[in-house]
N, C-alpha and C positions, 0 to 999 in steps of 0.2 A: 554075219556071225564070224567069229574067229575060228581057227582050226580046231580048238577044243570046245567049240559051241557056245562060247561066252559072247553075249551081246553088249556087255557093259562098256567096252572101249568105244562103242558107237552111240551110247546113250547116257553115260554117267560120268560125273566129275565130282569127286569128294574133296571139298575144300576144308583144310584143317585150320585151326585157330591162328596158326602162325603164317598162313597164306600159302603154305605148300599144298600141292595137289597130288592126289592119288586117284586111281581109277575106282578103287573100292577099298574097304577096310581089310580085306584078306590079302591083297597084293601090297607089299611094303614099298614098292618102287615109287620114288618121288618123280612125277612126270613134269613138274613145273613149279614155279613160285610166283604167286600173284602180287608179291611185293615188288617184283622186278619185271614181270611179264603181263601182258593183257590176257584175258580169257581166250581170245582168238589165237594168240601165239601159243598158248599151252595146248589148246584143243587141236590145232593143226601142226603141232610140233613133233619132233622126232620120237618122243616117248609114246605119245598116243598112236602115231602112225606105225611104229614098230609093233605095238600090241595088236593093232588092227590086222597087220599082215602076218605076224608070226604067232599070235595067240599069247595067252597068259602062261607064265611058267609055274604058277602055283600048282603043286602036284595033286592035291585033293582039296578042291575049293568048296567050302560050305555053301557059298552062294549058288553054285551049280546044283547042289543037292536040292536047294529050295526051288530053283528054276525047273529042275527035272521032276519035281514033286516027290522026291525021295523022302524029304522031310517037309513039314509045313511051317516050321518055326525055327529060328536061329537059337541055339542053346545059350545059356548064360556064359559058358566058356568061350563060345564064338563071339558073343557080344563083348566080352572083356577084351578080346583081341582087337575088336573094332575101336574100342575106347582107349587103347594104350596110347600114351603120348609118344610122339616121335620128334 
């Protein structure tokens, strides 16, 4: 787990339609681009490694609320954030 308790940098890869990769829909950072990199290059790249060491900088992450059982479902507003094109 990262410093803020998030396990997603160790387990998750969100691949967007344009080939760009984010760790999840709540963190806007682009960690790689599968049109120019392999999955392995992205997974072992600087972006993912930085998240694993330093943690996510999202100040209040809805995914952590779900993981911590503070909520049991992502709201429609949070879902809209996940579906925003980037």
